[in-house]
N, CA, C and O atoms as a Tripos MOL2 file, in Angstrom:
@<TRIPOS>MOLECULE
protein
  236   235    59     0     0
PROTEIN
NO_CHARGES

@<TRIPOS>ATOM
      1 N         170.8810 -133.1730  120.5020 N.3       1 MET1
      2 CA        171.5960 -131.9260  120.3140 C.3       1 MET1
      3 C         172.2070 -131.5130  121.6420 C.2       1 MET1
      4 O         171.5730 -131.6050  122.6930 O.2       1 MET1
      5 N         173.4520 -131.0550  121.5740 N.am      2 VAL2
      6 CA        174.1490 -130.6170  122.7670 C.3       2 VAL2
      7 C         174.0670 -129.1040  122.8560 C.2       2 VAL2
      8 O         174.4230 -128.3960  121.9140 O.2       2 VAL2
      9 N         173.6030 -128.6190  123.9790 N.am      3 ALA3
     10 CA        173.5110 -127.1740  124.1840 C.3       3 ALA3
     11 C         174.8770 -126.6430  124.5950 C.2       3 ALA3
     12 O         175.5560 -127.2280  125.4380 O.2       3 ALA3
     13 N         175.2650 -125.5430  123.9980 N.am      4 ARG4
     14 CA        176.5370 -124.9200  124.3480 C.3       4 ARG4
     15 C         176.2780 -123.5470  124.9260 C.2       4 ARG4
     16 O         175.4180 -122.8060  124.4490 O.2       4 ARG4
     17 N         177.0210 -123.2220  125.9420 N.am      5 ARG5
     18 CA        176.8930 -121.9010  126.5380 C.3       5 ARG5
     19 C         177.7780 -120.9210  125.7800 C.2       5 ARG5
     20 O         178.9080 -121.2380  125.4100 O.2       5 ARG5
     21 N         177.2520 -119.7490  125.5630 N.am      6 HIS6
     22 CA        178.0010 -118.7120  124.8650 C.3       6 HIS6
     23 C         178.0170 -117.4670  125.7310 C.2       6 HIS6
     24 O         176.9730 -116.9550  126.1350 O.2       6 HIS6
     25 N         179.2290 -116.9890  126.0080 N.am      7 ARG7
     26 CA        179.3430 -115.7460  126.7700 C.3       7 ARG7
     27 C         179.4950 -114.6040  125.7810 C.2       7 ARG7
     28 O         180.3490 -114.6570  124.8960 O.2       7 ARG7
     29 N         178.6940 -113.5980  125.9210 N.am      8 ALA8
     30 CA        178.7650 -112.4380  125.0330 C.3       8 ALA8
     31 C         180.1170 -111.7570  125.1770 C.2       8 ALA8
     32 O         180.6320 -111.6010  126.2840 O.2       8 ALA8
     33 N         180.6820 -111.3560  124.0510 N.am      9 GLY9
     34 CA        181.9310 -110.6200  124.0710 C.3       9 GLY9
     35 C         183.1670 -111.4930  124.0840 C.2       9 GLY9
     36 O         184.2700 -110.9830  124.2810 O.2       9 GLY9
     37 N         183.0200 -112.7960  123.8790 N.am     10 THR10
     38 CA        184.1950 -113.6590  123.8620 C.3      10 THR10
     39 C         184.3650 -114.2700  122.4890 C.2      10 THR10
     40 O         183.3960 -114.4260  121.7460 O.2      10 THR10
     41 N         185.5900 -114.6150  122.1530 N.am     11 GLY11
     42 CA        185.8870 -115.2290  120.8680 C.3      11 GLY11
     43 C         185.8960 -116.7390  120.9730 C.2      11 GLY11
     44 O         185.4910 -117.3060  121.9880 O.2      11 GLY11
     45 N         186.3580 -117.3810  119.9220 N.am     12 ALA12
     46 CA        186.3640 -118.8360  119.8500 C.3      12 ALA12
     47 C         187.2380 -119.4660  120.9280 C.2      12 ALA12
     48 O         186.9590 -120.5790  121.3730 O.2      12 ALA12
     49 N         188.2800 -118.7790  121.3480 N.am     13 GLN13
     50 CA        189.1920 -119.3270  122.3480 C.3      13 GLN13
     51 C         188.8440 -118.8560  123.7580 C.2      13 GLN13
     52 O         189.6230 -119.0710  124.6870 O.2      13 GLN13
     53 N         187.7030 -118.2260  123.9280 N.am     14 GLY14
     54 CA        187.3040 -117.7390  125.2350 C.3      14 GLY14
     55 C         187.9460 -116.4130  125.6130 C.2      14 GLY14
     56 O         187.8120 -115.9640  126.7510 O.2      14 GLY14
     57 N         188.6320 -115.7910  124.6870 N.am     15 GLN15
     58 CA        189.2640 -114.5020  124.9520 C.3      15 GLN15
     59 C         188.2770 -113.3830  124.6850 C.2      15 GLN15
     60 O         187.3210 -113.5460  123.9270 O.2      15 GLN15
     61 N         188.5130 -112.2630  125.3060 N.am     16 ARG16
     62 CA        187.6890 -111.0930  125.0250 C.3      16 ARG16
     63 C         187.9150 -110.6690  123.5850 C.2      16 ARG16
     64 O         189.0070 -110.8580  123.0500 O.2      16 ARG16
     65 N         186.9180 -110.1090  122.9630 N.am     17 SER17
     66 CA        187.0050 -109.6930  121.5680 C.3      17 SER17
     67 C         188.1850 -108.7590  121.3170 C.2      17 SER17
     68 O         188.8490 -108.8660  120.2870 O.2      17 SER17
     69 N         188.4500 -107.8480  122.2470 N.am     18 SER18
     70 CA        189.5200 -106.8860  122.0590 C.3      18 SER18
     71 C         190.9000 -107.5380  122.1170 C.2      18 SER18
     72 O         191.8670 -106.9420  121.6420 O.2      18 SER18
     73 N         191.0270 -108.7280  122.6740 N.am     19 ALA19
     74 CA        192.3230 -109.3980  122.7930 C.3      19 ALA19
     75 C         192.6370 -110.2650  121.5790 C.2      19 ALA19
     76 O         193.7490 -110.7830  121.4720 O.2      19 ALA19
     77 N         191.6950 -110.4360  120.6690 N.am     20 ARG20
     78 CA        191.8940 -111.3390  119.5300 C.3      20 ARG20
     79 C         192.6670 -110.7120  118.3820 C.2      20 ARG20
     80 O         193.1710 -111.4430  117.5300 O.2      20 ARG20
     81 N         192.7800 -109.4130  118.3240 N.am     21 GLY21
     82 CA        193.4720 -108.7920  117.2000 C.3      21 GLY21
     83 C         193.5860 -107.3020  117.3880 C.2      21 GLY21
     84 O         193.2950 -106.7570  118.4530 O.2      21 GLY21
     85 N         194.0130 -106.6630  116.3320 N.am     22 LEU22
     86 CA        194.1620 -105.2140  116.3800 C.3      22 LEU22
     87 C         192.8070 -104.5280  116.2910 C.2      22 LEU22
     88 O         191.8800 -105.0590  115.6790 O.2      22 LEU22
     89 N         192.6870 -103.3650  116.8900 N.am     23 PRO23
     90 CA        191.4670 -102.5800  116.6840 C.3      23 PRO23
     91 C         191.3430 -102.2510  115.1960 C.2      23 PRO23
     92 O         192.3590 -102.1560  114.5080 O.2      23 PRO23
     93 N         190.1350 -102.0750  114.6900 N.am     24 PRO24
     94 CA        189.9400 -101.8650  113.2480 C.3      24 PRO24
     95 C         190.7560 -100.7270  112.6570 C.2      24 PRO24
     96 O         191.1650 -100.8240  111.5000 O.2      24 PRO24
     97 N         191.0100  -99.6590  113.3940 N.am     25 GLY25
     98 CA        191.7240  -98.5190  112.8410 C.3      25 GLY25
     99 C         193.2390  -98.5670  112.9940 C.2      25 GLY25
    100 O         193.9450  -97.7410  112.4170 O.2      25 GLY25
    101 N         193.7440  -99.5260  113.7660 N.am     26 ALA26
    102 CA        195.1840  -99.5810  114.0220 C.3      26 ALA26
    103 C         195.9460  -99.9510  112.7570 C.2      26 ALA26
    104 O         195.6490 -100.9610  112.1190 O.2      26 ALA26
    105 N         196.9230  -99.1350  112.3990 N.am     27 HIS27
    106 CA        197.7840  -99.3860  111.2430 C.3      27 HIS27
    107 C         196.9920  -99.5120  109.9430 C.2      27 HIS27
    108 O         197.3820 -100.2650  109.0500 O.2      27 HIS27
    109 N         195.8960  -98.7880  109.8330 N.am     28 TRP28
    110 CA        195.0120  -98.9280  108.6650 C.3      28 TRP28
    111 C         195.7330  -98.6180  107.3550 C.2      28 TRP28
    112 O         195.5930  -99.3660  106.3870 O.2      28 TRP28
    113 N         196.5010  -97.5310  107.3070 N.am     29 LYS29
    114 CA        197.1770  -97.1490  106.0630 C.3      29 LYS29
    115 C         198.1640  -98.2250  105.6240 C.2      29 LYS29
    116 O         198.2730  -98.5250  104.4350 O.2      29 LYS29
    117 N         198.8890  -98.8080  106.5900 N.am     30 GLU30
    118 CA        199.8350  -99.8630  106.2580 C.3      30 GLU30
    119 C         199.1150 -101.1050  105.7350 C.2      30 GLU30
    120 O         199.5890 -101.7600  104.8070 O.2      30 GLU30
    121 N         197.9740 -101.4230  106.3310 N.am     31 ARG31
    122 CA        197.2080 -102.5940  105.9000 C.3      31 ARG31
    123 C         196.6670 -102.4090  104.4900 C.2      31 ARG31
    124 O         196.6620 -103.3490  103.6960 O.2      31 ARG31
    125 N         196.2110 -101.1990  104.1770 N.am     32 VAL32
    126 CA        195.7060 -100.9020  102.8320 C.3      32 VAL32
    127 C         196.8410 -100.9920  101.8180 C.2      32 VAL32
    128 O         196.6680 -101.5580  100.7380 O.2      32 VAL32
    129 N         198.0050 -100.4320  102.1620 N.am     33 ALA33
    130 CA        199.1550 -100.4750  101.2530 C.3      33 ALA33
    131 C         199.6000 -101.9170  101.0120 C.2      33 ALA33
    132 O         199.9400 -102.2740   99.8840 O.2      33 ALA33
    133 N         199.6030 -102.7400  102.0450 N.am     34 MET34
    134 CA        200.0050 -104.1330  101.8870 C.3      34 MET34
    135 C         198.9980 -104.8950  101.0250 C.2      34 MET34
    136 O         199.3950 -105.7150  100.1960 O.2      34 MET34
    137 N         197.7180 -104.6390  101.2070 N.am     35 ALA35
    138 CA        196.6940 -105.2910  100.3910 C.3      35 ALA35
    139 C         196.8310 -104.8820   98.9270 C.2      35 ALA35
    140 O         196.6450 -105.7110   98.0360 O.2      35 ALA35
    141 N         197.1540 -103.6160   98.6670 N.am     36 GLN36
    142 CA        197.3510 -103.1550   97.2930 C.3      36 GLN36
    143 C         198.5780 -103.8080   96.6740 C.2      36 GLN36
    144 O         198.5470 -104.2280   95.5180 O.2      36 GLN36
    145 N         199.6690 -103.8950   97.4530 N.am     37 TRP37
    146 CA        200.8840 -104.5440   96.9480 C.3      37 TRP37
    147 C         200.5900 -106.0000   96.5880 C.2      37 TRP37
    148 O         201.0070 -106.4760   95.5330 O.2      37 TRP37
    149 N         199.8740 -106.7030   97.4610 N.am     38 TRP38
    150 CA        199.5560 -108.1140   97.2190 C.3      38 TRP38
    151 C         198.6840 -108.2610   95.9770 C.2      38 TRP38
    152 O         198.8880 -109.1810   95.1860 O.2      38 TRP38
    153 N         197.7190 -107.3670   95.7980 N.am     39 SER39
    154 CA        196.8570 -107.4010   94.6210 C.3      39 SER39
    155 C         197.6730 -107.1870   93.3430 C.2      39 SER39
    156 O         197.4770 -107.8850   92.3480 O.2      39 SER39
    157 N         198.5930 -106.2090   93.3830 N.am     40 ASP40
    158 CA        199.4450 -105.9570   92.2260 C.3      40 ASP40
    159 C         200.3450 -107.1540   91.9360 C.2      40 ASP40
    160 O         200.5700 -107.4940   90.7750 O.2      40 ASP40
    161 N         200.8580 -107.7880   92.9770 N.am     41 HIS41
    162 CA        201.7120 -108.9620   92.8190 C.3      41 HIS41
    163 C         200.9370 -110.1120   92.1590 C.2      41 HIS41
    164 O         201.4500 -110.7620   91.2480 O.2      41 HIS41
    165 N         199.7230 -110.3590   92.6110 N.am     42 LEU42
    166 CA        198.9040 -111.4180   92.0190 C.3      42 LEU42
    167 C         198.5600 -111.1110   90.5630 C.2      42 LEU42
    168 O         198.5370 -112.0110   89.7240 O.2      42 LEU42
    169 N         198.2930 -109.8340   90.2660 N.am     43 ASP43
    170 CA        198.0360 -109.4370   88.8750 C.3      43 ASP43
    171 C         199.2500 -109.7240   88.0000 C.2      43 ASP43
    172 O         199.1060 -110.2150   86.8810 O.2      43 ASP43
    173 N         200.4410 -109.4220   88.5020 N.am     44 ALA44
    174 CA        201.6650 -109.6670   87.7430 C.3      44 ALA44
    175 C         201.8630 -111.1630   87.4960 C.2      44 ALA44
    176 O         202.2810 -111.5640   86.4100 O.2      44 ALA44
    177 N         201.5670 -111.9820   88.4950 N.am     45 LEU45
    178 CA        201.6830 -113.4250   88.3210 C.3      45 LEU45
    179 C         200.6780 -113.9350   87.2890 C.2      45 LEU45
    180 O         200.9990 -114.8030   86.4760 O.2      45 LEU45
    181 N         199.4780 -113.3990   87.3250 N.am     46 ARG46
    182 CA        198.4440 -113.8140   86.3880 C.3      46 ARG46
    183 C         198.8170 -113.4300   84.9590 C.2      46 ARG46
    184 O         198.6210 -114.2090   84.0260 O.2      46 ARG46
    185 N         199.3550 -112.2230   84.7980 N.am     47 ASP47
    186 CA        199.6620 -111.7100   83.4690 C.3      47 ASP47
    187 C         200.9690 -112.2500   82.9000 C.2      47 ASP47
    188 O         201.2410 -112.0930   81.7100 O.2      47 ASP47
    189 N         201.7540 -112.8660   83.7220 N.am     48 GLY48
    190 CA        203.0430 -113.3940   83.2800 C.3      48 GLY48
    191 C         204.1710 -112.5330   83.7980 C.2      48 GLY48
    192 O         204.0360 -111.3170   83.9310 O.2      48 GLY48
    193 N         205.2640 -113.1640   84.0820 N.am     49 ALA49
    194 CA        206.4000 -112.4590   84.6550 C.3      49 ALA49
    195 C         207.4780 -112.2430   83.6040 C.2      49 ALA49
    196 O         207.4460 -112.8480   82.5330 O.2      49 ALA49
    197 N         208.4180 -111.3870   83.9170 N.am     50 THR50
    198 CA        209.5670 -111.1610   83.0530 C.3      50 THR50
    199 C         210.4880 -112.3710   83.1670 C.2      50 THR50
    200 O         210.8610 -112.7710   84.2700 O.2      50 THR50
    201 N         210.8500 -112.9460   82.0390 N.am     51 VAL51
    202 CA        211.7220 -114.1160   82.0320 C.3      51 VAL51
    203 C         213.1430 -113.6570   81.7960 C.2      51 VAL51
    204 O         213.4280 -112.9880   80.8020 O.2      51 VAL51
    205 N         214.0320 -114.0110   82.6980 N.am     52 LEU52
    206 CA        215.4300 -113.6390   82.5710 C.3      52 LEU52
    207 C         216.1560 -114.6360   81.6690 C.2      52 LEU52
    208 O         215.9800 -115.8450   81.8200 O.2      52 LEU52
    209 N         216.9620 -114.1460   80.7420 N.am     53 PRO53
    210 CA        217.6910 -115.0600   79.8730 C.3      53 PRO53
    211 C         218.8120 -115.7750   80.6420 C.2      53 PRO53
    212 O         219.4010 -115.2090   81.5630 O.2      53 PRO53
    213 N         219.0940 -117.0070   80.2570 N.am     54 PHE54
    214 CA        220.2030 -117.7350   80.8530 C.3      54 PHE54
    215 C         220.8090 -118.6160   79.7840 C.2      54 PHE54
    216 O         220.1680 -118.9290   78.7810 O.2      54 PHE54
    217 N         222.0240 -119.0060   80.0030 N.am     55 ARG55
    218 CA        222.7250 -119.8710   79.0630 C.3      55 ARG55
    219 C         222.8290 -121.2510   79.6700 C.2      55 ARG55
    220 O         223.2550 -121.4040   80.8150 O.2      55 ARG55
    221 N         222.4430 -122.2470   78.9130 N.am     56 ALA56
    222 CA        222.4960 -123.6290   79.4020 C.3      56 ALA56
    223 C         223.9410 -124.0310   79.6720 C.2      56 ALA56
    224 O         224.8350 -123.7120   78.8880 O.2      56 ALA56
    225 N         224.1630 -124.7120   80.7530 N.am     57 GLY57
    226 CA        225.4780 -125.2280   81.0810 C.3      57 GLY57
    227 C         226.3470 -124.2900   81.8990 C.2      57 GLY57
    228 O         227.3800 -124.7340   82.4010 O.2      57 GLY57
    229 N         225.9990 -123.0330   82.0630 N.am     58 GLU58
    230 CA        226.7950 -122.1160   82.8640 C.3      58 GLU58
    231 C         226.3190 -122.1480   84.3050 C.2      58 GLU58
    232 O         225.1390 -122.3390   84.5980 O.2      58 GLU58
    233 N         227.2650 -121.9560   85.1730 N.am     59 ARG59
    234 CA        226.9160 -121.8880   86.6170 C.3      59 ARG59
    235 C         227.4880 -120.6820   87.2260 C.2      59 ARG59
    236 O         227.3080 -120.4500   88.4210 O.2      59 ARG59
@<TRIPOS>BOND
     1     1     2 1
     2     2     3 1
     3     3     4 2
     4     3     5 am
     5     5     6 1
     6     6     7 1
     7     7     8 2
     8     7     9 am
     9     9    10 1
    10    10    11 1
    11    11    12 2
    12    11    13 am
    13    13    14 1
    14    14    15 1
    15    15    16 2
    16    15    17 am
    17    17    18 1
    18    18    19 1
    19    19    20 2
    20    19    21 am
    21    21    22 1
    22    22    23 1
    23    23    24 2
    24    23    25 am
    25    25    26 1
    26    26    27 1
    27    27    28 2
    28    27    29 am
    29    29    30 1
    30    30    31 1
    31    31    32 2
    32    31    33 am
    33    33    34 1
    34    34    35 1
    35    35    36 2
    36    35    37 am
    37    37    38 1
    38    38    39 1
    39    39    40 2
    40    39    41 am
    41    41    42 1
    42    42    43 1
    43    43    44 2
    44    43    45 am
    45    45    46 1
    46    46    47 1
    47    47    48 2
    48    47    49 am
    49    49    50 1
    50    50    51 1
    51    51    52 2
    52    51    53 am
    53    53    54 1
    54    54    55 1
    55    55    56 2
    56    55    57 am
    57    57    58 1
    58    58    59 1
    59    59    60 2
    60    59    61 am
    61    61    62 1
    62    62    63 1
    63    63    64 2
    64    63    65 am
    65    65    66 1
    66    66    67 1
    67    67    68 2
    68    67    69 am
    69    69    70 1
    70    70    71 1
    71    71    72 2
    72    71    73 am
    73    73    74 1
    74    74    75 1
    75    75    76 2
    76    75    77 am
    77    77    78 1
    78    78    79 1
    79    79    80 2
    80    79    81 am
    81    81    82 1
    82    82    83 1
    83    83    84 2
    84    83    85 am
    85    85    86 1
    86    86    87 1
    87    87    88 2
    88    87    89 am
    89    89    90 1
    90    90    91 1
    91    91    92 2
    92    91    93 am
    93    93    94 1
    94    94    95 1
    95    95    96 2
    96    95    97 am
    97    97    98 1
    98    98    99 1
    99    99   100 2
   100    99   101 am
   101   101   102 1
   102   102   103 1
   103   103   104 2
   104   103   105 am
   105   105   106 1
   106   106   107 1
   107   107   108 2
   108   107   109 am
   109   109   110 1
   110   110   111 1
   111   111   112 2
   112   111   113 am
   113   113   114 1
   114   114   115 1
   115   115   116 2
   116   115   117 am
   117   117   118 1
   118   118   119 1
   119   119   120 2
   120   119   121 am
   121   121   122 1
   122   122   123 1
   123   123   124 2
   124   123   125 am
   125   125   126 1
   126   126   127 1
   127   127   128 2
   128   127   129 am
   129   129   130 1
   130   130   131 1
   131   131   132 2
   132   131   133 am
   133   133   134 1
   134   134   135 1
   135   135   136 2
   136   135   137 am
   137   137   138 1
   138   138   139 1
   139   139   140 2
   140   139   141 am
   141   141   142 1
   142   142   143 1
   143   143   144 2
   144   143   145 am
   145   145   146 1
   146   146   147 1
   147   147   148 2
   148   147   149 am
   149   149   150 1
   150   150   151 1
   151   151   152 2
   152   151   153 am
   153   153   154 1
   154   154   155 1
   155   155   156 2
   156   155   157 am
   157   157   158 1
   158   158   159 1
   159   159   160 2
   160   159   161 am
   161   161   162 1
   162   162   163 1
   163   163   164 2
   164   163   165 am
   165   165   166 1
   166   166   167 1
   167   167   168 2
   168   167   169 am
   169   169   170 1
   170   170   171 1
   171   171   172 2
   172   171   173 am
   173   173   174 1
   174   174   175 1
   175   175   176 2
   176   175   177 am
   177   177   178 1
   178   178   179 1
   179   179   180 2
   180   179   181 am
   181   181   182 1
   182   182   183 1
   183   183   184 2
   184   183   185 am
   185   185   186 1
   186   186   187 1
   187   187   188 2
   188   187   189 am
   189   189   190 1
   190   190   191 1
   191   191   192 2
   192   191   193 am
   193   193   194 1
   194   194   195 1
   195   195   196 2
   196   195   197 am
   197   197   198 1
   198   198   199 1
   199   199   200 2
   200   199   201 am
   201   201   202 1
   202   202   203 1
   203   203   204 2
   204   203   205 am
   205   205   206 1
   206   206   207 1
   207   207   208 2
   208   207   209 am
   209   209   210 1
   210   210   211 1
   211   211   212 2
   212   211   213 am
   213   213   214 1
   214   214   215 1
   215   215   216 2
   216   215   217 am
   217   217   218 1
   218   218   219 1
   219   219   220 2
   220   219   221 am
   221   221   222 1
   222   222   223 1
   223   223   224 2
   224   223   225 am
   225   225   226 1
   226   226   227 1
   227   227   228 2
   228   227   229 am
   229   229   230 1
   230   230   231 1
   231   231   232 2
   232   231   233 am
   233   233   234 1
   234   234   235 1
   235   235   236 2
@<TRIPOS>SUBSTRUCTURE
     1 MET1         2 RESIDUE 1 A MET
     2 VAL2         6 RESIDUE 1 A VAL
     3 ALA3        10 RESIDUE 1 A ALA
     4 ARG4        14 RESIDUE 1 A ARG
     5 ARG5        18 RESIDUE 1 A ARG
     6 HIS6        22 RESIDUE 1 A HIS
     7 ARG7        26 RESIDUE 1 A ARG
     8 ALA8        30 RESIDUE 1 A ALA
     9 GLY9        34 RESIDUE 1 A GLY
    10 THR10       38 RESIDUE 1 A THR
    11 GLY11       42 RESIDUE 1 A GLY
    12 ALA12       46 RESIDUE 1 A ALA
    13 GLN13       50 RESIDUE 1 A GLN
    14 GLY14       54 RESIDUE 1 A GLY
    15 GLN15       58 RESIDUE 1 A GLN
    16 ARG16       62 RESIDUE 1 A ARG
    17 SER17       66 RESIDUE 1 A SER
    18 SER18       70 RESIDUE 1 A SER
    19 ALA19       74 RESIDUE 1 A ALA
    20 ARG20       78 RESIDUE 1 A ARG
    21 GLY21       82 RESIDUE 1 A GLY
    22 LEU22       86 RESIDUE 1 A LEU
    23 PRO23       90 RESIDUE 1 A PRO
    24 PRO24       94 RESIDUE 1 A PRO
    25 GLY25       98 RESIDUE 1 A GLY
    26 ALA26      102 RESIDUE 1 A ALA
    27 HIS27      106 RESIDUE 1 A HIS
    28 TRP28      110 RESIDUE 1 A TRP
    29 LYS29      114 RESIDUE 1 A LYS
    30 GLU30      118 RESIDUE 1 A GLU
    31 ARG31      122 RESIDUE 1 A ARG
    32 VAL32      126 RESIDUE 1 A VAL
    33 ALA33      130 RESIDUE 1 A ALA
    34 MET34      134 RESIDUE 1 A MET
    35 ALA35      138 RESIDUE 1 A ALA
    36 GLN36      142 RESIDUE 1 A GLN
    37 TRP37      146 RESIDUE 1 A TRP
    38 TRP38      150 RESIDUE 1 A TRP
    39 SER39      154 RESIDUE 1 A SER
    40 ASP40      158 RESIDUE 1 A ASP
    41 HIS41      162 RESIDUE 1 A HIS
    42 LEU42      166 RESIDUE 1 A LEU
    43 ASP43      170 RESIDUE 1 A ASP
    44 ALA44      174 RESIDUE 1 A ALA
    45 LEU45      178 RESIDUE 1 A LEU
    46 ARG46      182 RESIDUE 1 A ARG
    47 ASP47      186 RESIDUE 1 A ASP
    48 GLY48      190 RESIDUE 1 A GLY
    49 ALA49      194 RESIDUE 1 A ALA
    50 THR50      198 RESIDUE 1 A THR
    51 VAL51      202 RESIDUE 1 A VAL
    52 LEU52      206 RESIDUE 1 A LEU
    53 PRO53      210 RESIDUE 1 A PRO
    54 PHE54      214 RESIDUE 1 A PHE
    55 ARG55      218 RESIDUE 1 A ARG
    56 ALA56      222 RESIDUE 1 A ALA
    57 GLY57      226 RESIDUE 1 A GLY
    58 GLU58      230 RESIDUE 1 A GLU
    59 ARG59      234 RESIDUE 1 A ARG
């Protein structure tokens, strides 16, 4: 077994935890709205989409 050193407060790339992403509260409302939109989009795909009529041979 190979022993690995781990420095507290660092991420997988050796960066400080605060440098890896946004703070938990940053842009929270936008993140919630985007997650809701994505959930609604997936529900629509699951339930079936509106099929637009087309005529064969027309361009």
